[in-house]
N, C-alpha and C positions, 0 to 999 in steps of 0.2 A: 670301191673304198679308194680315198685319196690320202696321200702322204705328202709331207714336205720334210726335207732334211735341214737341220740346224746345228751347226757345229758337230757333225758326225752323229746327231741323234735323230732318229726317225719320228716324226710327230703325225698322229693320226687327225685327219681334217675332214670335216663334212660341209659340204655346200649345198644349200637348197634355195630354190627360187631361180628366177631368170636372171641370165648374165648382165642384162641391162638395168636390173633393179637397184634401188638405193641399197648400199651396203650396211648391214647391222652385223657387227663381230661381237660374238659371246664369249666370255672367259669365265670359267667356273671355279669352284671354291676348293679348299684343301680337303682331300678325301672323297671327292665327287669326280665323275667324269662328265662329258658333254651331255649325257642323258638328263642331268639335272635341269636342263632347260626344256625338256619334252613337254611339261604340263603348260608352259607359257606359250609356246609357238602358235597354238590356235587363237590367241588373243592379241597377236601383233598384227599390223596392217598387212593386207594382201600385196604382193608384188616385190616384196623385198628380197634381196640376195642376202641370206642369212649364212654366216660363216661361223663355225664352231670348230674348236680343236681341243684335243686332250693335251694338257701340258705334261711336260716330261715327268716321268714316273707315276702317271695316272692313266687310267683307261687302256687304250690300245697303243699308246705311244710307248716308245723305248723308256728303260728305266735305268739311267746310270747310277752308279753308287753316290750316295750322299757324301758331302753336303751340296746344295746348289747355292746360288746367290741370285739376288733380284735382278741384277744386270743381265745374267743369262737367261732368266725367264722373260724378260722384256725382249731380248734379242730373239728368243724362239717366236714370240708374237710377231715381231718385225719380219722374220723369216717368213712366216705364212702370208703377211701382207705383200711382200715382194715377190714370192713365188706365184701368188695368184693375181698380181697386178692390180690389187685394191687401191681405190682413191675414195676421198670424201666419205670416210667411215664414221659411223655412229657406233661407239665402243661401248658395250655393256660389260662391266666387271663386277663379279660377286666375290666378296671377301678377299683372297689372295688375287683373285681375278681383276679386283678393283685396284689393288696395288700395282698390278702389271698395267692396268689402264692408265693410271697416274703416270707411270714411268714412261709409258709409250707416248702420251700426250705431250710430255716435256720434251721427248727426243724427236718425235715425229709430227710436229704441228702441221707439216705439209700433207699428211695422210689422214688425220683425225679432223672431223668438223664438229663433233659433239661427244660428250662423255656422260654416261650413266654410271653413278657409283652406288652399288647395292650392299649394304651391310659390311662396309669397309671403312678404313680410315688411313690417313696419311702415315701413320705409325700405329701398329697393333701390338700392344703389350711391350714387355721389356726383354732384352737379350737373356736376362736371368731366368725369367719365366719360361721362355722357349727352350732354354737349355735344360731346365728341370724336366720339361715335358719330353724332351728328346731322351734323357736319361731314362725316364719311366717307359718310354716305347722300347728302348733297347733292352730293358729288363723283362717286359711283361708283353710286348707286342700290342697292336692296335686294340685287339679284343679286350685287354685289361682296362682300357679306357673308354671302350665303346659307349657304356651307359652314360658316363659323364659328358662325353662329346654330344651325344644325341640329346641330352637334357639342354645343352646349350643351343643346339640347332633348331629345336621344334618347340612350339607351345604345348601346353598341356593336352589339349584335345588330340593332337597328333600323337604325342607321345603315348597316350593311353589307348590308341587304336593299333593293337598289335599287328593285325593283318596289314594295315597301311604302312606301318613303320618298318616291317620286315625287309622290303627291297632296299631301303636306304641304310639299314643296318648292314645289310650283306654288301652294298656298294662300298661302304666305309671300311668294313673289316677285310675285304678283299683287295683294297689298295695295297700295292707293294710297300713293304715297310721302308725300303730306301727311298721310294718316292715320297712317302709322307714325311719322313724325317728330312729328306732334302729339302723340300718346301718349308718345313718349319724353320730350318736354318736360313733359308732366304727371307722369311718374314722377320726373323730376329734381327737380321742386319739392314732391314729396310726402314728409312725415314724419308718420306717425300714431303715433309712439311714445307720446306722452303720452295721447292720446285712446284708443288701444287698451289701454293699461294701465288706464284708467278703465272699460272695458267690464265689464258685469255679466251679460250673457246667456251661455248656454252656447256654448263654442267648441271645435272640434276642428281640428287642423291636421295636415297630412301633407306629406311631401316625397319625391320619388324619390331613390333612393340615389345615383344617377349625376347628378343635376341640376347643371349647370355654370353656371346663371344665378342661382338662389336655392338656395345649398347647403343640405342638411339642418341644419347648424349655424345658418344665418341663420333658417331657418323655425323651428327650436326656440327660438331666442332670442325671437322674437315670440310663440310659444306661451306661453313663461314669462312674458310680460308679462301675459297675461290668464288665466293659469291654465288654459290649454287642454290637452286631452290631445293627444299628439303621436305620430305613426306614421311610420316609414320604409317606403317601398315598395321592395322589393328589385328591382334589375336594371331600374330605370325612371329616366327623366331628368326633365326640365321639365314634360312633359305626361303624367303617369301615368294619366290618364283614356284616353289613347290606347294606351299600351303595356301597362298592367296594369288593363283596365277592371273585371274581375271582383273583383280585390282591392279596388280603390277603391269599387266599388259595395257590397261587403260591409261595408266600414268606415263608409260614409256610411249605409247601411241600419241597422246597429247603433246608430249615434249617434242617428239619428232616432227609433228605439224608445226609446232611453235618456231623451231629452228629452220623450217623450211626443207626438211629432209625428206619429207613425203607430201 
């Protein structure tokens, strides 16, 4: 098990593949840990150096008290990059991970060579919406909102498969409340509209057709900001890497070839 320290917080990091392989760095969504990428990994090109990390407040990383801000979350990802000596990174960000990726691409153009934005946007929701959600979480805990969250995460076929859905419900509800609320606060304060419009690296964006959190229209609007290619994943929700890993893997693999990463 590997760890990296960022601003006094210990982050859980996983590195797979050869040290000399092209680097793909994966950043997951709110309420999940790095295991959200497990279904996707078999469908990525062989020989990659795949770097995953649990953002603060999630998985096996430390959980400081809320609130967090996006600048800190971007700095955490930057700490992983610097500690591992990563260069020429293709960064894949899901939801809040996509916000982190946008911030990182603007801050560290020396480190990132390509960006994949999955079910994310330059700005997600309004501060008022997130403050209402935080108040509800403080009052009732994540369990009180789990059904509504899972409805936004997954398409009907997945939601109706109790056995298949159960591990993802458990991952969500076992997320530390301070970590979940901390990241909600970070999303509330994040707006990368201008800096994402200024990006010059290659970008691909995708969205599940049934995503109730960041709709395809939201994701496409962000793709348009930075001249990214855009794809809709049929019959998938907010986590297409879980529901449609083969299709997502194919799109990422083709993009990595197009930009000369593999």
